[in-house]
C-alpha positions, 0 to 999 in steps of 0.5 A: 394838900400842900405837898401834893400841890408842890409835887404836881407843880414843881415837877413841871420844871423837868417837863421838857427833859423828862415828859413821861415821868413828870406826867405820871407824877402829876397823874398820881398827885392829882388823883390823890388830891381829887380822892381826898376831895381837896378844893380844885386848884393849880394841881389840876392845871399842872396835870392839864399842862403835862398831858398837853405837852406829852401828847404834843411832843409825840408821846401819844400812848403815854398821854392818853394812858395818863388821861385814862388812868386819872379818869378811871382811877377817879371814878373807881376810887370814889366807888371803892372809898364810898365817896359821894356818888357821882351821877351819870351826867357828872361822870360823862362830863368829866370823861368828855372834858378829858377826851376834848383835852386829848384831841386838842393836844392831838391837833397841836401835835399834828400842827407841830409835826407838819411844821417840823416836816416842812422845815426839814424839807426846806433844809434838805432843799437848801442843802441840795441847792448848796451842794449843786451850787458847789459842784457847779462852781467846782466845774467852773474852776476846773474848766477855767484853770485847766483851759488857761493853764494849758494855754500858758503851758504851751506858750511857755514851752514855745517861748523857752524854745525860741528865747535863745534861738529866735528871741524876736519870735518869743514876744508873741508867745509871752504876750499870749501868756500875759493875755491868758493869765489876765483872763484867767484872773478875771474869771477866777475873781468872778467865781470867787465873787459868787462865793463871797456874795451874801445877798441871795436876792441879787446874785452875781453869777459868773457867766460866759456863753457862746457870745465869747466863742470867738475870744476862746477860738482866738486864745486857742489859736495863739497856742498853736491850734488852728480852730474853725467854727461852723454854725448851722441854723439861726443863732438865737438867745439860749437859756443861761444854763444851756448857754454856759454849758455849751461854751464850757463843753467847747472850751474843755474839748479844745483844752483836751486837744491842746493838752493830749492830742497830737493835733494842729487843727480843730473844728467846732460845729454848732447846730441850732435845731428846733428842739436841741442844740448840737455841739460837735468838736473834731480834731485832726489828731490822726490815726488812733484806734480803739475807744477814747480814754475818758478823763476828768474833763470828759466826765465833767462835760458829760455831767454838764450835758446830763444835768440839762437832760442831754447827752454827750458822746465821744467817738473815733472818726474813720481817720482816728481823731477824736469827735465829741458830740453834745446834744442839749435840749432847748428850753424856751427863754422866759422874758423877765417880768 
């Protein structure tokens, strides 16, 4: 009896790592214990724990097989060995107890699987949000660095050209370099601040929108590109994501013109419609033919527009210059509670 009790109870030590073998060890030891008519004790409890754990952790077939094996073995064993006969009531009572044990274990198994599924879904959502945030920050970094470095490069080339021939005119170019680098540092610190932000309940996201458009036009004009802005419709508050995307699309469009187009002027048109915001940027780059080449800048702009459910197209005007048009659907601005 002591040996059987030790087998049934000590085997539970390996229940988490070897649940099915432990279950069958408790089935065999409990069956022998019951057929020898020893007084019921801890060994029965060890079988209950083993069956409950096996079913709850997903080994359903093994768990129910253990229940059936012990029940059938107990009933048939008593008949074969000629042990005191049990009445129908006792047989049904034992069977009912086994079925109840199995169904209780099934209930806990279902609850456990639902909890695990919910946790998995939450982790996947968190990873997806983290990936989207990393992509957004990467786009912000690209736009900020590309824009300001392009302006600095143009102004540095101008300053180098003038420093020997007309040193008195190199001052504005150097001042523009100073301003562009300062603003780049400010925006980069803001973006890096998001990466360092640990309090998720009150994030401080870097945000620039169309209210910074005049500053953008002023900086770009200092780089030698004359920029005009035209607004159609009544300007109104925009959702944060839409406002940021519209500004970044204009910024990246002007950056591409400064870096790649042989243009001296550009026009920015913003149209506030009932259902969408239309942003259009044209340059006077001149007689190019064929579809425009799309680099990382245009791809990034299109991704921003697509993320908001909008579209971005690049075409050639009849004069051969580049035209970028973004259609961004408007969403109602929710007032803070």
